[in-house]
NUNU-754797 format. One line per 5 residues: number of its first residue (from 1); their letters; for each residue x, y, z of N, C-alpha, C, O. Coordinates in nm, 3 decimals, always signed. Example, Ala and Ser with C-alpha at 12.3 -4.5 7.8 and 13.67 -1.06 7.14 Angstrom:
<nodes>
1) AS) +1.319,-0.569,+0.780,+1.230,-0.450,+0.780,+1.320,-0.330,+0.780,+1.424,-0.332,+0.846 ~ +1.285,-0.225,+0.708,+1.367,-0.106,+0.714,+1.290,+0.003,+0.787,+1.341,+0.114,+0.804
</nodes>
This chain:
<nodes>
1) XXXXX) +0.085,-0.118,+0.000,+0.000,+0.000,+0.000,+0.089,+0.124,+0.000,+0.195,+0.127,+0.062 ~ +0.042,+0.224,-0.070,+0.117,+0.350,-0.084,+0.028,+0.467,-0.043,-0.082,+0.485,-0.096 ~ +0.076,+0.548,+0.054,+0.001,+0.663,+0.103,+0.077,+0.790,+0.070,+0.197,+0.800,+0.095 ~ +0.006,+0.888,+0.015,+0.064,+1.018,-0.018,-0.005,+1.124,+0.067,-0.128,+1.137,+0.064 ~ +0.074,+1.200,+0.143,+0.024,+1.310,+0.226,+0.055,+1.441,+0.155,+0.166,+1.462,+0.107
6) XXXXX) -0.044,+1.529,+0.148,-0.029,+1.649,+0.066,-0.068,+1.776,+0.142,-0.171,+1.782,+0.208 ~ +0.019,+1.878,+0.132,-0.013,+2.013,+0.180,+0.026,+2.109,+0.066,+0.028,+2.069,-0.050 ~ +0.055,+2.232,+0.100,+0.087,+2.330,-0.005,+0.234,+2.325,-0.044,+0.266,+2.292,-0.158 ~ +0.322,+2.358,+0.048,+0.464,+2.369,+0.015,+0.548,+2.248,+0.045,+0.666,+2.244,+0.008 ~ +0.490,+2.148,+0.111,+0.562,+2.026,+0.149,+0.683,+2.058,+0.236,+0.788,+1.993,+0.225
11) XXXXX) +0.668,+2.159,+0.322,+0.776,+2.194,+0.415,+0.729,+2.197,+0.561,+0.813,+2.194,+0.651 ~ +0.599,+2.202,+0.585,+0.549,+2.212,+0.723,+0.461,+2.093,+0.761,+0.504,+2.003,+0.833 ~ +0.337,+2.093,+0.713,+0.239,+1.995,+0.757,+0.263,+1.854,+0.703,+0.269,+1.759,+0.781 ~ +0.277,+1.840,+0.573,+0.288,+1.704,+0.518,+0.417,+1.634,+0.558,+0.414,+1.512,+0.576 ~ +0.532,+1.703,+0.574,+0.650,+1.631,+0.624,+0.630,+1.581,+0.768,+0.671,+1.470,+0.801
16) XXXXX) +0.567,+1.663,+0.852,+0.536,+1.618,+0.988,+0.442,+1.499,+0.985,+0.462,+1.401,+1.055 ~ +0.337,+1.509,+0.903,+0.242,+1.399,+0.891,+0.310,+1.272,+0.841,+0.277,+1.162,+0.885 ~ +0.404,+1.287,+0.750,+0.476,+1.172,+0.694,+0.552,+1.096,+0.803,+0.538,+0.975,+0.815 ~ +0.633,+1.168,+0.882,+0.711,+1.098,+0.986,+0.622,+1.047,+1.098,+0.648,+0.941,+1.154 ~ +0.516,+1.120,+1.130,+0.422,+1.074,+1.232,+0.347,+0.950,+1.188,+0.327,+0.857,+1.267
21) XXXXX) +0.303,+0.946,+1.061,+0.231,+0.829,+1.012,+0.322,+0.708,+1.005,+0.280,+0.597,+1.036 ~ +0.446,+0.728,+0.964,+0.541,+0.615,+0.963,+0.555,+0.556,+1.103,+0.553,+0.434,+1.122 ~ +0.569,+0.645,+1.202,+0.584,+0.598,+1.340,+0.457,+0.526,+1.387,+0.465,+0.421,+1.450 ~ +0.341,+0.582,+1.355,+0.215,+0.520,+1.395,+0.196,+0.383,+1.329,+0.144,+0.291,+1.392 ~ +0.237,+0.370,+1.205,+0.228,+0.241,+1.136,+0.323,+0.138,+1.198,+0.289,+0.020,+1.206
26) XXXXX) +0.440,+0.183,+1.241,+0.532,+0.093,+1.313,+0.469,+0.046,+1.443,+0.480,-0.071,+1.479 ~ +0.404,+0.138,+1.514,+0.337,+0.102,+1.640,+0.225,+0.001,+1.615,+0.196,-0.082,+1.701 ~ +0.163,+0.009,+1.499,+0.059,-0.087,+1.461,+0.121,-0.218,+1.409,+0.050,-0.312,+1.376 ~ +0.254,-0.221,+1.401,+0.328,-0.336,+1.349,+0.281,-0.375,+1.210,+0.258,-0.491,+1.179 ~ +0.268,-0.271,+1.126,+0.221,-0.291,+0.990,+0.335,-0.263,+0.892,+0.382,-0.150,+0.881
31) XXXXX) +0.377,-0.366,+0.823,+0.482,-0.353,+0.722,+0.419,-0.342,+0.584,+0.300,-0.369,+0.566 ~ +0.499,-0.303,+0.488,+0.453,-0.301,+0.350,+0.373,-0.179,+0.312,+0.307,-0.178,+0.208 ~ +0.377,-0.075,+0.394,+0.307,+0.050,+0.362,+0.413,+0.157,+0.338,+0.496,+0.184,+0.425 ~ +0.410,+0.217,+0.222,+0.501,+0.327,+0.187,+0.430,+0.458,+0.213,+0.316,+0.478,+0.171 ~ +0.498,+0.548,+0.283,+0.440,+0.679,+0.314,+0.529,+0.786,+0.254,+0.650,+0.788,+0.278
36) XXXXX) +0.470,+0.875,+0.176,+0.542,+0.984,+0.112,+0.463,+1.113,+0.128,+0.345,+1.110,+0.165 ~ +0.527,+1.225,+0.099,+0.456,+1.352,+0.103,+0.497,+1.439,-0.016,+0.602,+1.421,-0.076 ~ +0.408,+1.534,-0.046,+0.433,+1.627,-0.157,+0.346,+1.751,-0.134,+0.262,+1.753,-0.044 ~ +0.368,+1.852,-0.216,+0.292,+1.976,-0.203,+0.231,+2.019,-0.334,+0.289,+1.999,-0.441 ~ +0.114,+2.079,-0.327,+0.046,+2.125,-0.448,+0.113,+2.249,-0.506,+0.097,+2.278,-0.625
41) XXXXX) +0.189,+2.322,-0.424,+0.257,+2.442,-0.471,+0.400,+2.445,-0.422,+0.454,+2.552,-0.392 ~ +0.463,+2.329,-0.413,+0.597,+2.318,-0.356,+0.705,+2.368,-0.452,+0.690,+2.363,-0.574 ~ +0.813,+2.415,-0.392,+0.936,+2.442,-0.464,+1.024,+2.322,-0.439,+1.076,+2.305,-0.329 ~ +1.041,+2.238,-0.539,+1.116,+2.114,-0.523,+1.254,+2.135,-0.465,+1.327,+2.226,-0.506 ~ +1.289,+2.051,-0.368,+1.422,+2.054,-0.309,+1.435,+2.134,-0.182,+1.539,+2.129,-0.117
46) XXXXX) +1.331,+2.209,-0.144,+1.336,+2.290,-0.022,+1.338,+2.198,+0.101,+1.271,+2.095,+0.102 ~ +1.414,+2.234,+0.204,+1.412,+2.154,+0.327,+1.284,+2.179,+0.406,+1.207,+2.270,+0.375 ~ +1.263,+2.099,+0.508,+1.150,+2.123,+0.598,+1.166,+2.260,+0.662,+1.279,+2.306,+0.682 ~ +1.056,+2.324,+0.693,+1.062,+2.454,+0.759,+1.131,+2.439,+0.894,+1.129,+2.333,+0.955 ~ +1.190,+2.548,+0.939,+1.260,+2.545,+1.067,+1.167,+2.503,+1.181,+1.205,+2.424,+1.267
51) XXXXX) +1.045,+2.557,+1.180,+0.949,+2.522,+1.285,+0.916,+2.374,+1.287,+0.916,+2.313,+1.394 ~ +0.888,+2.317,+1.173,+0.857,+2.173,+1.166,+0.978,+2.090,+1.204,+0.967,+1.990,+1.274 ~ +1.094,+2.132,+1.158,+1.218,+2.061,+1.190,+1.239,+2.058,+1.342,+1.268,+1.953,+1.399 ~ +1.224,+2.174,+1.407,+1.246,+2.183,+1.552,+1.142,+2.105,+1.631,+1.177,+2.037,+1.728 ~ +1.016,+2.115,+1.592,+0.911,+2.042,+1.662,+0.930,+1.891,+1.645,+0.906,+1.814,+1.738
56) XXXXX) +0.971,+1.849,+1.527,+1.000,+1.707,+1.507,+1.112,+1.662,+1.601,+1.100,+1.558,+1.666 ~ +1.219,+1.740,+1.608,+1.331,+1.706,+1.697,+1.287,+1.698,+1.843,+1.329,+1.608,+1.916 ~ +1.203,+1.792,+1.884,+1.152,+1.791,+2.021,+1.080,+1.660,+2.055,+1.072,+1.620,+2.171 ~ +1.030,+1.596,+1.953,+0.951,+1.474,+1.971,+1.020,+1.348,+1.918,+0.955,+1.247,+1.892 ~ +1.151,+1.356,+1.903,+1.229,+1.239,+1.864,+1.219,+1.199,+1.718,+1.248,+1.084,+1.684
61) XXXXX) +1.178,+1.290,+1.632,+1.167,+1.261,+1.489,+1.265,+1.349,+1.413,+1.302,+1.457,+1.459 ~ +1.308,+1.303,+1.297,+1.411,+1.373,+1.222,+1.363,+1.409,+1.082,+1.327,+1.322,+1.003 ~ +1.364,+1.537,+1.053,+1.327,+1.586,+0.919,+1.448,+1.641,+0.843,+1.432,+1.709,+0.742 ~ +1.568,+1.612,+0.890,+1.689,+1.667,+0.829,+1.702,+1.631,+0.681,+1.747,+1.713,+0.601 ~ +1.664,+1.512,+0.644,+1.680,+1.467,+0.505,+1.563,+1.505,+0.416,+1.568,+1.485,+0.294
66) XXXXX) +1.457,+1.561,+0.473,+1.339,+1.593,+0.394,+1.369,+1.700,+0.289,+1.436,+1.799,+0.317 ~ +1.318,+1.678,+0.169,+1.324,+1.776,+0.061,+1.186,+1.781,-0.004,+1.127,+1.678,-0.038 ~ +1.136,+1.901,-0.022,+1.002,+1.920,-0.078,+0.993,+1.865,-0.219,+1.088,+1.869,-0.297 ~ +0.874,+1.814,-0.249,+0.843,+1.763,-0.383,+0.709,+1.817,-0.427,+0.619,+1.836,-0.345 ~ +0.696,+1.842,-0.555,+0.569,+1.888,-0.612,+0.481,+1.766,-0.640,+0.527,+1.668,-0.700
71) XXXXX) +0.358,+1.772,-0.596,+0.263,+1.664,-0.624,+0.239,+1.656,-0.775,+0.209,+1.757,-0.839 ~ +0.253,+1.537,-0.829,+0.234,+1.517,-0.973,+0.124,+1.415,-0.999,+0.083,+1.340,-0.911 ~ +0.078,+1.416,-1.122,-0.022,+1.317,-1.165,+0.032,+1.175,-1.143,-0.043,+1.086,-1.103 ~ +0.159,+1.154,-1.170,+0.219,+1.022,-1.151,+0.220,+0.977,-1.006,+0.188,+0.862,-0.976 ~ +0.257,+1.068,-0.915,+0.255,+1.036,-0.771,+0.115,+0.998,-0.726,+0.095,+0.900,-0.654
76) XXXXX) +0.018,+1.076,-0.770,-0.120,+1.051,-0.733,-0.166,+0.917,-0.789,-0.234,+0.841,-0.720 ~ -0.130,+0.887,-0.912,-0.170,+0.760,-0.975,-0.111,+0.641,-0.901,-0.176,+0.537,-0.888 ~ +0.014,+0.654,-0.852,+0.081,+0.544,-0.782,+0.027,+0.523,-0.641,+0.042,+0.414,-0.585 ~ -0.034,+0.624,-0.583,-0.082,+0.615,-0.445,-0.214,+0.539,-0.438,-0.299,+0.548,-0.527 ~ -0.229,+0.463,-0.331,-0.355,+0.395,-0.304,-0.448,+0.484,-0.221,-0.571,+0.472,-0.228
81) XXXXX) -0.387,+0.573,-0.143,-0.460,+0.662,-0.055,-0.388,+0.797,-0.055,-0.266,+0.803,-0.037 ~ -0.463,+0.904,-0.076,-0.407,+1.040,-0.076,-0.479,+1.119,+0.032,-0.601,+1.132,+0.030 ~ -0.401,+1.172,+0.127,-0.458,+1.247,+0.238,-0.412,+1.392,+0.233,-0.292,+1.421,+0.237 ~ -0.508,+1.481,+0.224,-0.480,+1.624,+0.211,-0.500,+1.694,+0.346,-0.581,+1.652,+0.428 ~ -0.423,+1.801,+0.366,-0.431,+1.877,+0.490,-0.547,+1.976,+0.491,-0.597,+2.012,+0.597
86) XXXXX) -0.592,+2.020,+0.373,-0.699,+2.120,+0.365,-0.784,+2.096,+0.239,-0.740,+2.031,+0.144 ~ -0.904,+2.150,+0.242,-0.997,+2.131,+0.130,-0.943,+2.184,-0.003,-0.969,+2.126,-0.108 ~ -0.869,+2.292,+0.002,-0.810,+2.346,-0.120,-0.716,+2.248,-0.187,-0.705,+2.246,-0.310 ~ -0.648,+2.168,-0.107,-0.559,+2.066,-0.165,-0.640,+1.958,-0.237,-0.597,+1.906,-0.340 ~ -0.758,+1.926,-0.183,-0.842,+1.825,-0.247,-0.882,+1.869,-0.388,-0.885,+1.788,-0.480
91) XXXXX) -0.913,+1.997,-0.403,-0.951,+2.047,-0.536,-0.836,+2.031,-0.634,-0.857,+1.990,-0.748 ~ -0.714,+2.062,-0.591,-0.598,+2.047,-0.679,-0.568,+1.900,-0.706,-0.530,+1.864,-0.817 ~ -0.586,+1.816,-0.605,-0.564,+1.673,-0.624,-0.665,+1.614,-0.721,-0.633,+1.521,-0.796 ~ -0.785,+1.666,-0.721,-0.886,+1.620,-0.816,-0.841,+1.648,-0.959,-0.862,+1.566,-1.048 ~ -0.778,+1.764,-0.980,-0.724,+1.797,-1.113,-0.611,+1.704,-1.154,-0.584,+1.686,-1.273
96) XXXXX) -0.544,+1.644,-1.053,-0.436,+1.549,-1.081,-0.487,+1.406,-1.092,-0.409,+1.312,-1.106 ~ -0.619,+1.389,-1.087,-0.678,+1.257,-1.108,-0.694,+1.173,-0.983,-0.709,+1.051,-0.994 ~ -0.692,+1.234,-0.866,-0.700,+1.156,-0.742,-0.836,+1.090,-0.721,-0.843,+0.979,-0.667 ~ -0.941,+1.155,-0.763,-1.074,+1.096,-0.751,-1.109,+1.057,-0.608,-1.082,+1.132,-0.514 ~ -1.167,+0.940,-0.594,-1.219,+0.895,-0.464,-1.112,+0.845,-0.368,-1.142,+0.817,-0.252
101) XXXXX) -0.987,+0.834,-0.413,-0.883,+0.791,-0.319,-0.824,+0.907,-0.239,-0.739,+0.886,-0.154 ~ -0.870,+1.029,-0.268,-0.824,+1.147,-0.194,-0.926,+1.185,-0.087,-1.046,+1.188,-0.112 ~ -0.874,+1.214,+0.033,-0.958,+1.250,+0.146,-0.891,+1.359,+0.226,-0.768,+1.373,+0.223 ~ -0.969,+1.436,+0.296,-0.916,+1.526,+0.395,-0.868,+1.439,+0.511,-0.941,+1.351,+0.556 ~ -0.748,+1.463,+0.561,-0.690,+1.374,+0.662,-0.780,+1.358,+0.784,-0.794,+1.248,+0.837
106) XXXXX) -0.841,+1.468,+0.828,-0.929,+1.461,+0.944,-1.056,+1.382,+0.918,-1.108,+1.317,+1.009 ~ -1.106,+1.386,+0.795,-1.222,+1.305,+0.759,-1.186,+1.157,+0.762,-1.258,+1.075,+0.817 ~ -1.073,+1.124,+0.701,-1.030,+0.984,+0.695,-1.002,+0.931,+0.836,-1.031,+0.815,+0.866 ~ -0.945,+1.015,+0.921,-0.914,+0.976,+1.058,-1.037,+0.976,+1.148,-1.034,+0.925,+1.260 ~ -1.147,+1.033,+1.097,-1.270,+1.047,+1.174,-1.242,+1.119,+1.306,-1.292,+1.080,+1.412
111) XXXXX) -1.160,+1.224,+1.297,-1.119,+1.297,+1.416,-1.228,+1.393,+1.462,-1.315,+1.434,+1.385 ~ -1.220,+1.428,+1.589,-1.310,+1.528,+1.645,-1.260,+1.665,+1.607,-1.141,+1.683,+1.580 ~ -1.348,+1.762,+1.603,-1.306,+1.899,+1.576,-1.283,+1.924,+1.428,-1.340,+1.857,+1.342 ~ -1.197,+2.022,+1.401,-1.170,+2.063,+1.264,-1.096,+1.952,+1.189,-0.999,+1.896,+1.240 ~ -1.142,+1.921,+1.071,-1.081,+1.815,+0.992,-0.970,+1.866,+0.902,-0.900,+1.787,+0.839
116) XXXXX) -0.953,+1.997,+0.897,-0.841,+2.056,+0.825,-0.727,+2.081,+0.924,-0.749,+2.096,+1.044 ~ -0.605,+2.085,+0.871,-0.487,+2.114,+0.953,-0.439,+2.253,+0.915,-0.401,+2.276,+0.800 ~ -0.442,+2.344,+1.010,-0.401,+2.482,+0.984,-0.253,+2.488,+0.948,-0.171,+2.412,+1.000 ~ -0.221,+2.579,+0.858,-0.083,+2.595,+0.811,-0.008,+2.688,+0.907,-0.044,+2.804,+0.921 ~ +0.096,+2.637,+0.974,+0.171,+2.719,+1.069,+0.282,+2.802,+1.005,+0.352,+2.875,+1.075
121) XXXXX) +0.298,+2.793,+0.874,+0.413,+2.853,+0.806,+0.430,+3.000,+0.844,+0.336,+3.079,+0.837 ~ +0.552,+3.034,+0.882,+0.588,+3.171,+0.914,+0.544,+3.220,+1.050,+0.577,+3.332,+1.089 ~ +0.472,+3.138,+1.124,+0.423,+3.177,+1.255,+0.518,+3.135,+1.366,+0.626,+3.082,+1.339 ~ +0.477,+3.158,+1.490,+0.560,+3.122,+1.604,+0.567,+2.970,+1.624,+0.485,+2.897,+1.569 ~ +0.662,+2.926,+1.700,+0.684,+2.783,+1.724,+0.560,+2.718,+1.786,+0.536,+2.600,+1.764
126) XXXXX) +0.483,+2.793,+1.863,+0.362,+2.738,+1.924,+0.263,+2.687,+1.818,+0.195,+2.588,+1.839 ~ +0.257,+2.756,+1.705,+0.171,+2.711,+1.597,+0.215,+2.577,+1.540,+0.132,+2.492,+1.507 ~ +0.345,+2.559,+1.529,+0.398,+2.431,+1.481,+0.371,+2.321,+1.582,+0.341,+2.207,+1.545 ~ +0.382,+2.355,+1.710,+0.353,+2.256,+1.815,+0.207,+2.215,+1.811,+0.175,+2.097,+1.827 ~ +0.118,+2.311,+1.790,-0.025,+2.279,+1.780,-0.053,+2.191,+1.658,-0.132,+2.097,+1.665
131) XXXXX) +0.012,+2.222,+1.548,-0.002,+2.140,+1.427,+0.048,+1.998,+1.453,-0.015,+1.901,+1.411 ~ +0.160,+1.986,+1.522,+0.216,+1.855,+1.555,+0.115,+1.774,+1.637,+0.089,+1.658,+1.605 ~ +0.059,+1.835,+1.740,-0.036,+1.764,+1.826,-0.159,+1.719,+1.745,-0.205,+1.606,+1.759 ~ -0.210,+1.808,+1.662,-0.325,+1.774,+1.578,-0.291,+1.658,+1.485,-0.369,+1.563,+1.472 ~ -0.176,+1.666,+1.419,-0.137,+1.560,+1.326,-0.105,+1.429,+1.397,-0.129,+1.321,+1.342
136) XXXXX) -0.050,+1.438,+1.516,-0.019,+1.315,+1.590,-0.147,+1.235,+1.615,-0.149,+1.113,+1.595 ~ -0.252,+1.302,+1.659,-0.379,+1.233,+1.681,-0.438,+1.178,+1.552,-0.485,+1.065,+1.548 ~ -0.436,+1.259,+1.449,-0.493,+1.216,+1.321,-0.416,+1.098,+1.260,-0.477,+1.003,+1.211 ~ -0.283,+1.104,+1.265,-0.205,+0.996,+1.203,-0.219,+0.865,+1.280,-0.213,+0.757,+1.221 ~ -0.238,+0.872,+1.410,-0.263,+0.748,+1.487,-0.394,+0.683,+1.441,-0.401,+0.562,+1.424
141) XXXXX) -0.496,+0.765,+1.421,-0.624,+0.713,+1.375,-0.615,+0.661,+1.232,-0.675,+0.558,+1.198 ~ -0.541,+0.732,+1.148,-0.521,+0.685,+1.010,-0.450,+0.550,+1.012,-0.489,+0.458,+0.940 ~ -0.347,+0.536,+1.094,-0.272,+0.410,+1.102,-0.361,+0.296,+1.147,-0.353,+0.185,+1.093 ~ -0.447,+0.321,+1.245,-0.540,+0.217,+1.291,-0.633,+0.175,+1.179,-0.657,+0.056,+1.158 ~ -0.686,+0.272,+1.107,-0.779,+0.241,+0.999,-0.710,+0.166,+0.886,-0.763,+0.068,+0.834
146) XXXXX) -0.590,+0.212,+0.848,-0.514,+0.143,+0.743,-0.482,+0.000,+0.786,-0.494,-0.093,+0.706 ~ -0.441,-0.018,+0.910,-0.409,-0.151,+0.961,-0.531,-0.243,+0.951,-0.519,-0.359,+0.910 ~ -0.647,-0.192,+0.989,-0.769,-0.272,+0.979,-0.799,-0.310,+0.835,-0.836,-0.424,+0.806 ~ -0.782,-0.215,+0.744,-0.813,-0.241,+0.604,-0.712,-0.338,+0.542,-0.751,-0.427,+0.467 ~ -0.584,-0.322,+0.574,-0.482,-0.411,+0.519,-0.496,-0.552,+0.574,-0.484,-0.650,+0.500
151) XXXXX) -0.523,-0.562,+0.704,-0.536,-0.694,+0.767,-0.672,-0.756,+0.743,-0.691,-0.876,+0.761 ~ -0.768,-0.673,+0.700,-0.900,-0.725,+0.672,-0.985,-0.744,+0.795,-1.093,-0.803,+0.787 ~ -0.938,-0.694,+0.910,-1.021,-0.709,+1.030,-1.096,-0.580,+1.057,-1.049,-0.471,+1.023 ~ -1.209,-0.592,+1.117,-1.295,-0.475,+1.144,-1.323,-0.466,+1.294,-1.437,-0.445,+1.335 ~ -1.218,-0.480,+1.375,-1.235,-0.477,+1.521,-1.312,-0.360,+1.569,-1.334,-0.345,+1.689
</nodes>
């Protein structure tokens, strides 16, 4: 299974979601799932934002090797599941042919509260921390749902 996480610049939200989802899938002891991220308006090759990088480090995750990628029709076609951070990303993903495999991450996670993830770019570190907390909860729920679907159990 291949999961693509999408935000705008692929430097703040989707890189955090990528490392968090990988960790959550490991906790679910689920192998064979590839997790990647990209941005609808990314400048290819950019590193993770300083805020996301620092918040990841605070929580034992490493974004040092992350480089932004532009979401392409090919990436979307290869993905089995595409999770967007905001509704605007869904519209762009639809233009890339995502169709019914694209979802708002909060909808797919069936999370409480806002199903969109606010963009902390350029704001204070507290905004990045809030984004991290929101994504941590959402990615745990996504991992549980993916594990159920891959294993075929509906506990």
